[in-house]
PDBQT receptor file of N, H, CA, C and O in Angstrom, charges set to zero:
ATOM      1  N   MET A   1       2.586 -11.299   3.942  1.00  0.00    +0.000 N 
ATOM      2  CA  MET A   1       0.997 -10.603   3.191  1.00  0.00    +0.000 C 
ATOM      3  C   MET A   1       0.708  -9.081   4.054  1.00  0.00    +0.000 C 
ATOM      4  O   MET A   1       0.671  -8.916   5.273  1.00  0.00    +0.000 OA
ATOM      5  N   LEU A   2       0.583  -8.393   3.310  1.00  0.00    +0.000 N 
ATOM      6  H   LEU A   2       0.613  -8.527   2.320  1.00  0.00    +0.000 HD
ATOM      7  CA  LEU A   2      -0.125  -6.998   3.487  1.00  0.00    +0.000 C 
ATOM      8  C   LEU A   2      -0.437  -6.495   4.837  1.00  0.00    +0.000 C 
ATOM      9  O   LEU A   2      -0.966  -7.550   5.189  1.00  0.00    +0.000 OA
ATOM     10  N   ASP A   3      -0.536  -5.803   5.806  1.00  0.00    +0.000 N 
ATOM     11  H   ASP A   3      -0.106  -4.946   5.521  1.00  0.00    +0.000 HD
ATOM     12  CA  ASP A   3      -0.928  -5.589   6.801  1.00  0.00    +0.000 C 
ATOM     13  C   ASP A   3      -1.650  -4.236   6.383  1.00  0.00    +0.000 C 
ATOM     14  O   ASP A   3      -1.090  -3.154   6.557  1.00  0.00    +0.000 OA
ATOM     15  N   PRO A   4      -2.955  -4.348   5.807  1.00  0.00    +0.000 N 
ATOM     16  CA  PRO A   4      -3.559  -2.527   5.582  1.00  0.00    +0.000 C 
ATOM     17  C   PRO A   4      -3.726  -1.634   6.071  1.00  0.00    +0.000 C 
ATOM     18  O   PRO A   4      -3.711  -0.503   5.586  1.00  0.00    +0.000 OA
ATOM     19  N   SER A   5      -4.004  -2.085   7.593  1.00  0.00    +0.000 N 
ATOM     20  H   SER A   5      -4.016  -3.004   7.987  1.00  0.00    +0.000 HD
ATOM     21  CA  SER A   5      -3.308  -0.806   8.739  1.00  0.00    +0.000 C 
ATOM     22  C   SER A   5      -2.310  -0.412   8.713  1.00  0.00    +0.000 C 
ATOM     23  O   SER A   5      -2.169   0.735   9.137  1.00  0.00    +0.000 OA
ATOM     24  N   ALA A   6      -1.348  -1.001   8.307  1.00  0.00    +0.000 N 
ATOM     25  H   ALA A   6      -1.463  -1.933   7.962  1.00  0.00    +0.000 HD
ATOM     26  CA  ALA A   6       0.179  -0.495   7.892  1.00  0.00    +0.000 C 
ATOM     27  C   ALA A   6       0.440   0.546   6.716  1.00  0.00    +0.000 C 
ATOM     28  O   ALA A   6       1.150   1.527   6.937  1.00  0.00    +0.000 OA
ATOM     29  N   MET A   7      -0.015   0.375   5.722  1.00  0.00    +0.000 N 
ATOM     30  H   MET A   7      -0.592  -0.422   5.543  1.00  0.00    +0.000 HD
ATOM     31  CA  MET A   7      -0.457   0.649   4.413  1.00  0.00    +0.000 C 
ATOM     32  C   MET A   7      -0.777   1.741   4.492  1.00  0.00    +0.000 C 
ATOM     33  O   MET A   7       0.060   2.640   4.409  1.00  0.00    +0.000 OA
ATOM     34  N   ARG A   8      -2.966   2.147   4.799  1.00  0.00    +0.000 N 
ATOM     35  H   ARG A   8      -3.646   1.417   4.866  1.00  0.00    +0.000 HD
ATOM     36  CA  ARG A   8      -2.818   2.827   4.905  1.00  0.00    +0.000 C 
ATOM     37  C   ARG A   8      -2.849   4.057   5.386  1.00  0.00    +0.000 C 
ATOM     38  O   ARG A   8      -3.196   5.126   4.886  1.00  0.00    +0.000 OA
ATOM     39  N   ALA A   9      -2.095   3.514   7.296  1.00  0.00    +0.000 N 
ATOM     40  H   ALA A   9      -1.813   2.645   7.703  1.00  0.00    +0.000 HD
ATOM     41  CA  ALA A   9      -0.770   4.631   7.846  1.00  0.00    +0.000 C 
ATOM     42  C   ALA A   9       0.269   5.291   7.570  1.00  0.00    +0.000 C 
ATOM     43  O   ALA A   9       0.822   6.199   8.191  1.00  0.00    +0.000 OA
ATOM     44  N   ALA A  10       0.635   4.552   6.138  1.00  0.00    +0.000 N 
ATOM     45  H   ALA A  10       0.187   3.814   5.634  1.00  0.00    +0.000 HD
ATOM     46  CA  ALA A  10       2.557   5.229   5.338  1.00  0.00    +0.000 C 
ATOM     47  C   ALA A  10       1.379   6.007   4.681  1.00  0.00    +0.000 C 
ATOM     48  O   ALA A  10       1.909   7.117   4.619  1.00  0.00    +0.000 OA
ATOM     49  N   ARG A  11       0.396   6.137   4.259  1.00  0.00    +0.000 N 
ATOM     50  H   ARG A  11      -0.034   5.236   4.309  1.00  0.00    +0.000 HD
ATOM     51  CA  ARG A  11      -0.015   6.700   3.149  1.00  0.00    +0.000 C 
ATOM     52  C   ARG A  11      -0.094   7.673   3.124  1.00  0.00    +0.000 C 
ATOM     53  O   ARG A  11       0.488   8.457   2.375  1.00  0.00    +0.000 OA
ATOM     54  N   LYS A  12      -1.429   8.048   4.585  1.00  0.00    +0.000 N 
ATOM     55  H   LYS A  12      -1.902   7.411   5.193  1.00  0.00    +0.000 HD
ATOM     56  CA  LYS A  12      -1.730   9.508   5.698  1.00  0.00    +0.000 C 
ATOM     57  C   LYS A  12      -0.872  10.170   6.070  1.00  0.00    +0.000 C 
ATOM     58  O   LYS A  12      -0.944  11.387   5.903  1.00  0.00    +0.000 OA
ATOM     59  N   ARG A  13       0.456   9.468   6.830  1.00  0.00    +0.000 N 
ATOM     60  H   ARG A  13       0.515   8.479   6.966  1.00  0.00    +0.000 HD
ATOM     61  CA  ARG A  13       1.426   9.641   7.470  1.00  0.00    +0.000 C 
ATOM     62  C   ARG A  13       2.318  11.268   5.805  1.00  0.00    +0.000 C 
ATOM     63  O   ARG A  13       2.743  12.403   6.017  1.00  0.00    +0.000 OA
ATOM     64  N   LEU A  14       2.195  10.469   4.423  1.00  0.00    +0.000 N 
ATOM     65  H   LEU A  14       1.850   9.547   4.251  1.00  0.00    +0.000 HD
ATOM     66  CA  LEU A  14       2.733  11.500   3.867  1.00  0.00    +0.000 C 
ATOM     67  C   LEU A  14       2.031  12.219   3.025  1.00  0.00    +0.000 C 
ATOM     68  O   LEU A  14       2.502  12.598   1.953  1.00  0.00    +0.000 OA
ATOM     69  N   GLY A  15       0.778  12.499   3.431  1.00  0.00    +0.000 N 
ATOM     70  H   GLY A  15       0.395  12.192   4.302  1.00  0.00    +0.000 HD
ATOM     71  CA  GLY A  15      -0.910  13.295   3.051  1.00  0.00    +0.000 C 
ATOM     72  C   GLY A  15      -1.479  12.689   1.783  1.00  0.00    +0.000 C 
ATOM     73  O   GLY A  15      -2.223  13.376   1.082  1.00  0.00    +0.000 OA
ATOM     74  N   MET A  16      -1.112  11.187   1.375  1.00  0.00    +0.000 N 
ATOM     75  H   MET A  16      -0.507  10.629   1.943  1.00  0.00    +0.000 HD
ATOM     76  CA  MET A  16      -0.845  11.031   0.196  1.00  0.00    +0.000 C 
ATOM     77  C   MET A  16      -2.688  10.850  -0.306  1.00  0.00    +0.000 C 
ATOM     78  O   MET A  16      -3.441  10.591   0.633  1.00  0.00    +0.000 OA
ATOM     79  N   SER A  17      -3.107  10.939  -1.220  1.00  0.00    +0.000 N 
ATOM     80  H   SER A  17      -2.496  11.150  -1.983  1.00  0.00    +0.000 HD
ATOM     81  CA  SER A  17      -5.177  10.437  -1.386  1.00  0.00    +0.000 C 
ATOM     82  C   SER A  17      -4.377   8.900  -1.813  1.00  0.00    +0.000 C 
ATOM     83  O   SER A  17      -3.156   8.771  -1.894  1.00  0.00    +0.000 OA
ATOM     84  N   ARG A  18      -5.403   7.799  -2.055  1.00  0.00    +0.000 N 
ATOM     85  H   ARG A  18      -6.395   7.904  -1.989  1.00  0.00    +0.000 HD
ATOM     86  CA  ARG A  18      -5.656   7.238  -3.082  1.00  0.00    +0.000 C 
ATOM     87  C   ARG A  18      -5.589   7.212  -3.933  1.00  0.00    +0.000 C 
ATOM     88  O   ARG A  18      -4.939   6.228  -4.285  1.00  0.00    +0.000 OA
ATOM     89  N   ASP A  19      -5.910   7.784  -4.694  1.00  0.00    +0.000 N 
ATOM     90  H   ASP A  19      -6.438   8.583  -4.408  1.00  0.00    +0.000 HD
ATOM     91  CA  ASP A  19      -6.139   8.328  -6.268  1.00  0.00    +0.000 C 
ATOM     92  C   ASP A  19      -4.395   8.690  -6.260  1.00  0.00    +0.000 C 
ATOM     93  O   ASP A  19      -3.607   8.126  -7.019  1.00  0.00    +0.000 OA
ATOM     94  N   GLU A  20      -4.118   9.425  -5.549  1.00  0.00    +0.000 N 
ATOM     95  H   GLU A  20      -4.758   9.883  -4.933  1.00  0.00    +0.000 HD
ATOM     96  CA  GLU A  20      -2.500   9.666  -5.878  1.00  0.00    +0.000 C 
ATOM     97  C   GLU A  20      -1.230   8.650  -5.677  1.00  0.00    +0.000 C 
ATOM     98  O   GLU A  20      -0.199   8.880  -6.308  1.00  0.00    +0.000 OA
ATOM     99  N   LEU A  21      -1.319   7.375  -4.677  1.00  0.00    +0.000 N 
ATOM    100  H   LEU A  21      -2.157   7.188  -4.164  1.00  0.00    +0.000 HD
ATOM    101  CA  LEU A  21      -0.614   6.622  -4.541  1.00  0.00    +0.000 C 
ATOM    102  C   LEU A  21      -1.440   5.709  -5.638  1.00  0.00    +0.000 C 
ATOM    103  O   LEU A  21      -0.510   5.229  -6.287  1.00  0.00    +0.000 OA
ATOM    104  N   ALA A  22      -2.569   5.233  -6.174  1.00  0.00    +0.000 N 
ATOM    105  H   ALA A  22      -3.325   5.623  -5.647  1.00  0.00    +0.000 HD
ATOM    106  CA  ALA A  22      -2.902   4.747  -7.045  1.00  0.00    +0.000 C 
ATOM    107  C   ALA A  22      -1.845   4.969  -8.743  1.00  0.00    +0.000 C 
ATOM    108  O   ALA A  22      -1.245   4.085  -9.354  1.00  0.00    +0.000 OA
ATOM    109  N   ALA A  23      -1.947   6.294  -9.051  1.00  0.00    +0.000 N 
ATOM    110  H   ALA A  23      -2.435   7.012  -8.555  1.00  0.00    +0.000 HD
ATOM    111  CA  ALA A  23      -1.805   6.833 -10.075  1.00  0.00    +0.000 C 
ATOM    112  C   ALA A  23      -0.144   6.579  -9.890  1.00  0.00    +0.000 C 
ATOM    113  O   ALA A  23       0.361   6.548 -11.012  1.00  0.00    +0.000 OA
ATOM    114  N   ARG A  24       1.170   6.330  -8.503  1.00  0.00    +0.000 N 
ATOM    115  H   ARG A  24       0.760   6.355  -7.592  1.00  0.00    +0.000 HD
ATOM    116  CA  ARG A  24       2.454   6.886  -8.641  1.00  0.00    +0.000 C 
ATOM    117  C   ARG A  24       2.580   4.544  -9.001  1.00  0.00    +0.000 C 
ATOM    118  O   ARG A  24       3.639   3.999  -9.314  1.00  0.00    +0.000 OA
ATOM    119  N   LEU A  25       1.521   3.939  -8.850  1.00  0.00    +0.000 N 
ATOM    120  H   LEU A  25       0.661   4.382  -8.596  1.00  0.00    +0.000 HD
ATOM    121  CA  LEU A  25       1.866   2.234  -8.653  1.00  0.00    +0.000 C 
ATOM    122  C   LEU A  25       1.235   2.005 -10.067  1.00  0.00    +0.000 C 
ATOM    123  O   LEU A  25       1.201   0.832 -10.437  1.00  0.00    +0.000 OA
ATOM    124  N   ASN A  26       0.711   2.997 -10.945  1.00  0.00    +0.000 N 
ATOM    125  H   ASN A  26       0.740   3.950 -10.645  1.00  0.00    +0.000 HD
ATOM    126  CA  ASN A  26      -0.073   2.868 -11.752  1.00  0.00    +0.000 C 
ATOM    127  C   ASN A  26      -0.376   1.671 -12.080  1.00  0.00    +0.000 C 
ATOM    128  O   ASN A  26       0.177   0.857 -12.819  1.00  0.00    +0.000 OA
ATOM    129  N   ARG A  27      -1.906   1.618 -11.064  1.00  0.00    +0.000 N 
ATOM    130  H   ARG A  27      -2.356   2.279 -10.464  1.00  0.00    +0.000 HD
ATOM    131  CA  ARG A  27      -3.010   0.434 -10.881  1.00  0.00    +0.000 C 
ATOM    132  C   ARG A  27      -4.181   1.747 -10.254  1.00  0.00    +0.000 C 
ATOM    133  O   ARG A  27      -3.812   2.763  -9.665  1.00  0.00    +0.000 OA
ATOM    134  N   THR A  28      -5.709   1.361 -10.593  1.00  0.00    +0.000 N 
ATOM    135  H   THR A  28      -6.009   0.536 -11.072  1.00  0.00    +0.000 HD
ATOM    136  CA  THR A  28      -6.326   1.875 -10.092  1.00  0.00    +0.000 C 
ATOM    137  C   THR A  28      -6.479   2.221  -9.026  1.00  0.00    +0.000 C 
ATOM    138  O   THR A  28      -5.742   1.603  -8.258  1.00  0.00    +0.000 OA
ATOM    139  N   PRO A  29      -7.660   3.589  -8.119  1.00  0.00    +0.000 N 
ATOM    140  CA  PRO A  29      -7.734   3.698  -6.929  1.00  0.00    +0.000 C 
ATOM    141  C   PRO A  29      -8.694   2.376  -6.099  1.00  0.00    +0.000 C 
ATOM    142  O   PRO A  29      -8.853   2.134  -4.902  1.00  0.00    +0.000 OA
ATOM    143  N   LEU A  30      -9.302   1.583  -7.565  1.00  0.00    +0.000 N 
ATOM    144  H   LEU A  30      -9.173   1.780  -8.537  1.00  0.00    +0.000 HD
ATOM    145  CA  LEU A  30      -9.618   0.356  -7.098  1.00  0.00    +0.000 C 
ATOM    146  C   LEU A  30      -9.360  -0.366  -5.793  1.00  0.00    +0.000 C 
ATOM    147  O   LEU A  30      -9.891  -0.554  -4.698  1.00  0.00    +0.000 OA
ATOM    148  N   THR A  31      -7.895  -0.777  -6.715  1.00  0.00    +0.000 N 
ATOM    149  H   THR A  31      -7.465  -0.624  -7.604  1.00  0.00    +0.000 HD
ATOM    150  CA  THR A  31      -7.273  -1.631  -6.260  1.00  0.00    +0.000 C 
ATOM    151  C   THR A  31      -6.636  -1.511  -4.703  1.00  0.00    +0.000 C 
ATOM    152  O   THR A  31      -6.359  -2.209  -3.728  1.00  0.00    +0.000 OA
ATOM    153  N   VAL A  32      -6.606  -0.112  -5.182  1.00  0.00    +0.000 N 
ATOM    154  H   VAL A  32      -6.830   0.455  -5.974  1.00  0.00    +0.000 HD
ATOM    155  CA  VAL A  32      -5.832   0.032  -3.749  1.00  0.00    +0.000 C 
ATOM    156  C   VAL A  32      -6.294   0.761  -2.896  1.00  0.00    +0.000 C 
ATOM    157  O   VAL A  32      -5.569   1.185  -1.996  1.00  0.00    +0.000 OA
ATOM    158  N   ARG A  33      -8.106   1.200  -3.003  1.00  0.00    +0.000 N 
ATOM    159  H   ARG A  33      -8.695   0.856  -3.734  1.00  0.00    +0.000 HD
ATOM    160  CA  ARG A  33      -8.646   0.565  -1.473  1.00  0.00    +0.000 C 
ATOM    161  C   ARG A  33      -8.969  -0.807  -1.203  1.00  0.00    +0.000 C 
ATOM    162  O   ARG A  33      -9.235  -1.201  -0.067  1.00  0.00    +0.000 OA
ATOM    163  N   ARG A  34      -8.956  -1.475  -2.124  1.00  0.00    +0.000 N 
ATOM    164  H   ARG A  34      -8.740  -1.155  -3.047  1.00  0.00    +0.000 HD
ATOM    165  CA  ARG A  34      -9.352  -3.164  -1.861  1.00  0.00    +0.000 C 
ATOM    166  C   ARG A  34      -8.205  -3.718  -0.786  1.00  0.00    +0.000 C 
ATOM    167  O   ARG A  34      -8.437  -4.514   0.124  1.00  0.00    +0.000 OA
ATOM    168  N   TRP A  35      -6.621  -2.980  -1.166  1.00  0.00    +0.000 N 
ATOM    169  H   TRP A  35      -6.432  -2.333  -1.905  1.00  0.00    +0.000 HD
ATOM    170  CA  TRP A  35      -5.658  -3.397  -0.608  1.00  0.00    +0.000 C 
ATOM    171  C   TRP A  35      -5.359  -2.952   0.576  1.00  0.00    +0.000 C 
ATOM    172  O   TRP A  35      -4.771  -3.555   1.473  1.00  0.00    +0.000 OA
ATOM    173  N   GLU A  36      -6.045  -1.172   0.572  1.00  0.00    +0.000 N 
ATOM    174  H   GLU A  36      -6.523  -0.682  -0.157  1.00  0.00    +0.000 HD
ATOM    175  CA  GLU A  36      -5.849  -1.296   2.220  1.00  0.00    +0.000 C 
ATOM    176  C   GLU A  36      -7.115  -1.831   3.115  1.00  0.00    +0.000 C 
ATOM    177  O   GLU A  36      -6.917  -2.011   4.317  1.00  0.00    +0.000 OA
ATOM    178  N   THR A  37      -8.009  -2.009   2.733  1.00  0.00    +0.000 N 
ATOM    179  H   THR A  37      -8.170  -1.862   1.757  1.00  0.00    +0.000 HD
ATOM    180  CA  THR A  37      -8.980  -2.743   2.928  1.00  0.00    +0.000 C 
ATOM    181  C   THR A  37      -9.554  -4.337   3.691  1.00  0.00    +0.000 C 
ATOM    182  O   THR A  37     -10.450  -4.729   4.438  1.00  0.00    +0.000 OA
ATOM    183  N   GLY A  38      -8.344  -4.896   2.910  1.00  0.00    +0.000 N 
ATOM    184  H   GLY A  38      -7.616  -4.577   2.302  1.00  0.00    +0.000 HD
ATOM    185  CA  GLY A  38      -8.016  -6.341   3.248  1.00  0.00    +0.000 C 
ATOM    186  C   GLY A  38      -8.701  -7.246   2.478  1.00  0.00    +0.000 C 
ATOM    187  O   GLY A  38      -8.708  -8.454   2.713  1.00  0.00    +0.000 OA
ATOM    188  N   LYS A  39      -9.711  -6.320   0.884  1.00  0.00    +0.000 N 
ATOM    189  H   LYS A  39      -9.705  -5.339   0.693  1.00  0.00    +0.000 HD
ATOM    190  CA  LYS A  39     -10.202  -7.710   0.225  1.00  0.00    +0.000 C 
ATOM    191  C   LYS A  39     -10.032  -8.517  -1.034  1.00  0.00    +0.000 C 
ATOM    192  O   LYS A  39     -10.484  -9.387  -1.778  1.00  0.00    +0.000 OA
ATOM    193  N   ALA A  40      -8.969  -7.547  -0.748  1.00  0.00    +0.000 N 
ATOM    194  H   ALA A  40      -8.601  -6.840  -0.144  1.00  0.00    +0.000 HD
ATOM    195  CA  ALA A  40      -7.464  -8.312  -2.022  1.00  0.00    +0.000 C 
ATOM    196  C   ALA A  40      -5.636  -7.928  -1.268  1.00  0.00    +0.000 C 
ATOM    197  O   ALA A  40      -5.307  -6.929  -0.629  1.00  0.00    +0.000 OA
ATOM    198  N   THR A  41      -4.728  -9.182  -1.676  1.00  0.00    +0.000 N 
ATOM    199  H   THR A  41      -4.995  -9.994  -2.195  1.00  0.00    +0.000 HD
ATOM    200  CA  THR A  41      -3.795  -9.271  -1.364  1.00  0.00    +0.000 C 
ATOM    201  C   THR A  41      -2.959  -8.674  -2.635  1.00  0.00    +0.000 C 
ATOM    202  O   THR A  41      -3.297  -8.933  -3.790  1.00  0.00    +0.000 OA
ATOM    203  N   PRO A  42      -2.144  -8.077  -2.403  1.00  0.00    +0.000 N 
ATOM    204  CA  PRO A  42      -1.019  -7.661  -3.398  1.00  0.00    +0.000 C 
ATOM    205  C   PRO A  42       0.287  -8.264  -3.357  1.00  0.00    +0.000 C 
ATOM    206  O   PRO A  42       1.023  -8.171  -2.375  1.00  0.00    +0.000 OA
ATOM    207  N   ASN A  43       0.747  -9.219  -4.992  1.00  0.00    +0.000 N 
ATOM    208  H   ASN A  43       0.149  -9.295  -5.790  1.00  0.00    +0.000 HD
ATOM    209  CA  ASN A  43       2.044 -10.142  -4.656  1.00  0.00    +0.000 C 
ATOM    210  C   ASN A  43       3.099  -9.047  -4.517  1.00  0.00    +0.000 C 
ATOM    211  O   ASN A  43       3.070  -7.821  -4.409  1.00  0.00    +0.000 OA
ATOM    212  N   ASP A  44       4.128 -10.074  -4.569  1.00  0.00    +0.000 N 
ATOM    213  H   ASP A  44       4.152 -11.070  -4.656  1.00  0.00    +0.000 HD
ATOM    214  CA  ASP A  44       5.072  -9.472  -3.371  1.00  0.00    +0.000 C 
ATOM    215  C   ASP A  44       5.997  -8.333  -4.326  1.00  0.00    +0.000 C 
ATOM    216  O   ASP A  44       6.721  -7.635  -3.616  1.00  0.00    +0.000 OA
ATOM    217  N   HIS A  45       6.108  -7.969  -6.160  1.00  0.00    +0.000 N 
ATOM    218  H   HIS A  45       5.520  -8.537  -6.737  1.00  0.00    +0.000 HD
ATOM    219  CA  HIS A  45       6.212  -7.162  -6.596  1.00  0.00    +0.000 C 
ATOM    220  C   HIS A  45       5.281  -5.835  -6.045  1.00  0.00    +0.000 C 
ATOM    221  O   HIS A  45       5.950  -4.924  -5.557  1.00  0.00    +0.000 OA
ATOM    222  N   SER A  46       3.865  -5.652  -6.077  1.00  0.00    +0.000 N 
ATOM    223  H   SER A  46       3.321  -6.391  -6.473  1.00  0.00    +0.000 HD
ATOM    224  CA  SER A  46       3.543  -4.628  -5.746  1.00  0.00    +0.000 C 
ATOM    225  C   SER A  46       3.493  -4.133  -4.282  1.00  0.00    +0.000 C 
ATOM    226  O   SER A  46       3.070  -3.018  -3.977  1.00  0.00    +0.000 OA
ATOM    227  N   VAL A  47       3.993  -5.114  -3.331  1.00  0.00    +0.000 N 
ATOM    228  H   VAL A  47       4.337  -6.020  -3.579  1.00  0.00    +0.000 HD
ATOM    229  CA  VAL A  47       4.576  -4.659  -1.885  1.00  0.00    +0.000 C 
ATOM    230  C   VAL A  47       5.597  -3.860  -1.897  1.00  0.00    +0.000 C 
ATOM    231  O   VAL A  47       5.555  -2.678  -1.556  1.00  0.00    +0.000 OA
ATOM    232  N   THR A  48       6.884  -4.645  -2.414  1.00  0.00    +0.000 N 
ATOM    233  H   THR A  48       6.918  -5.605  -2.691  1.00  0.00    +0.000 HD
ATOM    234  CA  THR A  48       7.861  -3.510  -3.090  1.00  0.00    +0.000 C 
ATOM    235  C   THR A  48       7.819  -2.359  -3.834  1.00  0.00    +0.000 C 
ATOM    236  O   THR A  48       8.599  -1.492  -3.439  1.00  0.00    +0.000 OA
ATOM    237  N   ALA A  49       7.266  -2.129  -4.625  1.00  0.00    +0.000 N 
ATOM    238  H   ALA A  49       6.633  -2.833  -4.946  1.00  0.00    +0.000 HD
ATOM    239  CA  ALA A  49       6.738  -0.738  -5.421  1.00  0.00    +0.000 C 
ATOM    240  C   ALA A  49       5.598   0.097  -4.006  1.00  0.00    +0.000 C 
ATOM    241  O   ALA A  49       5.699   1.290  -3.716  1.00  0.00    +0.000 OA
ATOM    242  N   LEU A  50       5.096  -0.393  -3.663  1.00  0.00    +0.000 N 
ATOM    243  H   LEU A  50       5.014  -1.362  -3.898  1.00  0.00    +0.000 HD
ATOM    244  CA  LEU A  50       4.004   0.348  -2.088  1.00  0.00    +0.000 C 
ATOM    245  C   LEU A  50       4.919   0.955  -1.211  1.00  0.00    +0.000 C 
ATOM    246  O   LEU A  50       4.554   2.018  -0.708  1.00  0.00    +0.000 OA
ATOM    247  N   ALA A  51       6.068   0.498  -0.906  1.00  0.00    +0.000 N 
ATOM    248  H   ALA A  51       6.364  -0.365  -1.315  1.00  0.00    +0.000 HD
ATOM    249  CA  ALA A  51       7.275   0.607  -0.033  1.00  0.00    +0.000 C 
ATOM    250  C   ALA A  51       8.071   1.924  -0.599  1.00  0.00    +0.000 C 
ATOM    251  O   ALA A  51       8.042   3.082  -0.181  1.00  0.00    +0.000 OA
ATOM    252  N   VAL A  52       8.929   1.237  -1.907  1.00  0.00    +0.000 N 
ATOM    253  H   VAL A  52       8.953   0.296  -2.247  1.00  0.00    +0.000 HD
ATOM    254  CA  VAL A  52       9.463   3.139  -2.300  1.00  0.00    +0.000 C 
ATOM    255  C   VAL A  52       7.981   3.690  -2.633  1.00  0.00    +0.000 C 
ATOM    256  O   VAL A  52       8.010   2.978  -3.637  1.00  0.00    +0.000 OA
ATOM    257  N   ALA A  53       6.625   4.346  -2.718  1.00  0.00    +0.000 N 
ATOM    258  H   ALA A  53       6.601   4.924  -1.902  1.00  0.00    +0.000 HD
ATOM    259  CA  ALA A  53       6.360   4.893  -3.343  1.00  0.00    +0.000 C 
ATOM    260  C   ALA A  53       5.796   5.426  -1.514  1.00  0.00    +0.000 C 
ATOM    261  O   ALA A  53       5.675   6.575  -1.092  1.00  0.00    +0.000 OA
ATOM    262  N   LEU A  54       5.584   4.278  -0.866  1.00  0.00    +0.000 N 
ATOM    263  H   LEU A  54       5.683   3.344  -1.209  1.00  0.00    +0.000 HD
ATOM    264  CA  LEU A  54       5.051   5.447   0.686  1.00  0.00    +0.000 C 
ATOM    265  C   LEU A  54       6.446   5.715   1.283  1.00  0.00    +0.000 C 
ATOM    266  O   LEU A  54       6.510   6.147   2.434  1.00  0.00    +0.000 OA
ATOM    267  N   ASP A  55       7.518   5.495   0.601  1.00  0.00    +0.000 N 
ATOM    268  H   ASP A  55       7.466   5.144  -0.334  1.00  0.00    +0.000 HD
ATOM    269  CA  ASP A  55       8.588   5.858   1.477  1.00  0.00    +0.000 C 
ATOM    270  C   ASP A  55       9.302   4.980   2.728  1.00  0.00    +0.000 C 
ATOM    271  O   ASP A  55      10.053   5.476   3.567  1.00  0.00    +0.000 OA
ATOM    272  N   VAL A  56       8.975   3.833   2.678  1.00  0.00    +0.000 N 
ATOM    273  H   VAL A  56       8.364   3.429   1.996  1.00  0.00    +0.000 HD
ATOM    274  CA  VAL A  56       9.166   2.960   4.249  1.00  0.00    +0.000 C 
ATOM    275  C   VAL A  56       9.939   1.193   3.753  1.00  0.00    +0.000 C 
ATOM    276  O   VAL A  56      10.004   0.674   2.638  1.00  0.00    +0.000 OA
ATOM    277  N   ASP A  57      10.452   0.635   5.210  1.00  0.00    +0.000 N 
ATOM    278  H   ASP A  57      10.399   1.056   6.115  1.00  0.00    +0.000 HD
ATOM    279  CA  ASP A  57      11.242  -0.225   4.364  1.00  0.00    +0.000 C 
ATOM    280  C   ASP A  57       9.998  -1.223   4.101  1.00  0.00    +0.000 C 
ATOM    281  O   ASP A  57       9.016  -0.814   4.722  1.00  0.00    +0.000 OA
ATOM    282  N   ALA A  58       9.764  -2.277   3.453  1.00  0.00    +0.000 N 
ATOM    283  H   ALA A  58      10.561  -2.608   2.949  1.00  0.00    +0.000 HD
ATOM    284  CA  ALA A  58       8.751  -2.745   2.524  1.00  0.00    +0.000 C 
ATOM    285  C   ALA A  58       7.984  -4.417   4.003  1.00  0.00    +0.000 C 
ATOM    286  O   ALA A  58       6.940  -5.017   3.747  1.00  0.00    +0.000 OA
ATOM    287  N   ARG A  59       8.736  -4.699   5.151  1.00  0.00    +0.000 N 
ATOM    288  H   ARG A  59       9.584  -4.212   5.359  1.00  0.00    +0.000 HD
ATOM    289  CA  ARG A  59       9.159  -5.184   6.151  1.00  0.00    +0.000 C 
ATOM    290  C   ARG A  59       8.162  -4.772   7.220  1.00  0.00    +0.000 C 
ATOM    291  O   ARG A  59       7.627  -5.547   8.012  1.00  0.00    +0.000 OA
ATOM    292  N   GLU A  60       7.857  -2.625   7.103  1.00  0.00    +0.000 N 
ATOM    293  H   GLU A  60       8.292  -1.995   6.459  1.00  0.00    +0.000 HD
ATOM    294  CA  GLU A  60       6.841  -2.156   7.619  1.00  0.00    +0.000 C 
ATOM    295  C   GLU A  60       5.225  -2.430   7.360  1.00  0.00    +0.000 C 
ATOM    296  O   GLU A  60       4.245  -2.447   8.105  1.00  0.00    +0.000 OA
ATOM    297  N   LEU A  61       5.479  -2.691   5.555  1.00  0.00    +0.000 N 
ATOM    298  H   LEU A  61       6.275  -2.677   4.949  1.00  0.00    +0.000 HD
ATOM    299  CA  LEU A  61       3.630  -2.467   5.793  1.00  0.00    +0.000 C 
ATOM    300  C   LEU A  61       3.188  -4.529   5.014  1.00  0.00    +0.000 C 
ATOM    301  O   LEU A  61       2.296  -4.954   4.280  1.00  0.00    +0.000 OA
ATOM    302  N   VAL A  62       4.659  -5.350   5.884  1.00  0.00    +0.000 N 
ATOM    303  H   VAL A  62       5.383  -5.004   6.480  1.00  0.00    +0.000 HD
ATOM    304  CA  VAL A  62       3.568  -6.707   6.373  1.00  0.00    +0.000 C 
ATOM    305  C   VAL A  62       3.455  -7.031   7.390  1.00  0.00    +0.000 C 
ATOM    306  O   VAL A  62       4.290  -6.640   8.206  1.00  0.00    +0.000 OA
ATOM    307  N   ALA A  63       2.162  -8.062   7.898  1.00  0.00    +0.000 N 
ATOM    308  H   ALA A  63       1.484  -8.380   7.235  1.00  0.00    +0.000 HD
ATOM    309  CA  ALA A  63       2.018  -8.056   9.104  1.00  0.00    +0.000 C 
ATOM    310  C   ALA A  63       2.260  -9.570   9.181  1.00  0.00    +0.000 C 
ATOM    311  O   ALA A  63       2.149 -10.556   8.452  1.00  0.00    +0.000 OA
ATOM    312  N   ASP A  64       2.833  -9.114  11.028  1.00  0.00    +0.000 N 
ATOM    313  H   ASP A  64       2.923  -8.313  11.620  1.00  0.00    +0.000 HD
ATOM    314  CA  ASP A  64       3.660 -10.614  11.708  1.00  0.00    +0.000 C 
ATOM    315  C   ASP A  64       2.115 -11.468  11.603  1.00  0.00    +0.000 C 
ATOM    316  O   ASP A  64       0.930 -11.150  11.711  1.00  0.00    +0.000 OA
ATOM    317  N   GLU A  65       2.992 -12.893  11.292  1.00  0.00    +0.000 N 
ATOM    318  H   GLU A  65       3.955 -13.150  11.204  1.00  0.00    +0.000 HD
ATOM    319  CA  GLU A  65       2.068 -14.075  11.289  1.00  0.00    +0.000 C 
ATOM    320  C   GLU A  65       2.655 -14.834  12.006  1.00  0.00    +0.000 C 
ATOM    321  O   GLU A  65       2.184 -15.946  12.246  1.00  0.00    +0.000 OA
TER     322      GLU A  65
């Protein structure tokens, strides 16, 4: 499952806005916001795309359960 705070931290580390990330992922800014706030959970394909867009290993975006 996605760790919303890790996603947000990775995005901010790059100085990227939610709008910029959404454009890179071909998603809406609302979707990105919902992922970052934990109100929605991306599927595995989207987590992989997030990792590529944020230049991190996908495991860094996944919460320990």
